[in-house]
N, C-alpha and C positions, 0 to 999 in steps of 0.2 A: 225894178222897184228899188234896189239899192242904190242906184245912180241918182234917184230922186230924194230918198228918204234917208240915205247913209248906210242903213243896214237891212238885210231882209234874210230870214231864215225859214227853213221848211224842215219839218220832221215826221217821220213815220215810224210807229212803233207797233209790232205785233205781239198781243198776248198769246198767241198760238206758236210763237217761236218760228215763224215763217218769214221773217225779214225784218230788217232795220235800215233805214235811210235818213241822211240829213243832207241838206245844203245850206251852206253859211256864205253870204256874200257881203261885201263892203264896197261902197263907192263904185259900183257897177262891174265889179270884179268877183267871181266865184273864187271864194278862199279855199273850200273844202266840200266836195260832193263824194258821198260814200252811200253805196247801195249793196247791202250784204249779199244779196242774191246775184249781183252782177258786179263783182269787183273790178272787172276789166273797164267798167264805165267811170270809175273814180277819178276825180281830179283834185289837184292841189296836195298840200302838205299836211298830215295830221297834226293838230295843235290841241292845246288846252287838254282837257280830261282824255280824250282819244291818245294823245301823244303819251301822257303820264301813264295810262293803263297798258298802252304797247311796251313802254319801257319796262314796266313791271313784269310783263311777260317774256322779257328778253328780245323783243323784236325791235331792232334798231332802225329799220326802215320802214316801209309802209306795208300794210297787211296785203294790199292788192299785188305786191311784188313777191310775195311768199310762194314757193313752189307748192301748189295745191295739195299734194299727198305728203307734205312734210309734217312732222310732229308739231311744230309751231303753229302751221296753218291749222291743224286739226284741233289743237288745244284752244286757240283763239275762236275758232268757228263753233266750238260746242257751246259757248255762252256768249259770244260775240266779245270775248274778253272782259266781260262784266261792264261792258260798254254799250248798253242799249241806247237807242235814240232819246229816250227820256232823261238819260244821264248827261248826254251831250247838250240837250235843251237846258237842263238845270244849270250847267256850268256856263253856257253861252247867254242865257236870259232867265227862263222859268220853266220848271217842270209842270207842264199841264196835267199830269196826273195828282199832285199834290197841292196845287193852287186851290184857293177857296175865294168866296166872294168878298171876303174882308181883307184879303191880301193887298188890294190896291194895284197900282201900275208901277212897274219899275221905269217906264217911259211911255211911249205913246204905242198903240198897237193898231195894225192895220189889217184887214182881212179882205182879200181879193177873191173874187168868184169868177170861174170861168163862164164863158158865154154858152148858152144852151145851144147844142148842133140842131140845124133845121133839117 
């Protein structure tokens, strides 16, 4: 989608604290993929609000590269470093949990649906 439309983003936020995920792509390339439950599947470099919050926590690299039992990893994972998917969405485009009908569009929005398995 990003190859055709320029940008594509996907966000997952759990109110039950069982995971956060995002994928941000531009011009056909994945810039960042983060899945809190599967950090080994992360791609790209943290940027934007994710990078700023990592810096605040004293994490100079990527969260997926931290030793899982380290204090830094534990502190980050407790609250995802105050970096839930909604925070990344707001920094990258729009926070769907605070948007209202009168907000208007910051650009164009496209919703893709997956085919139904037969």
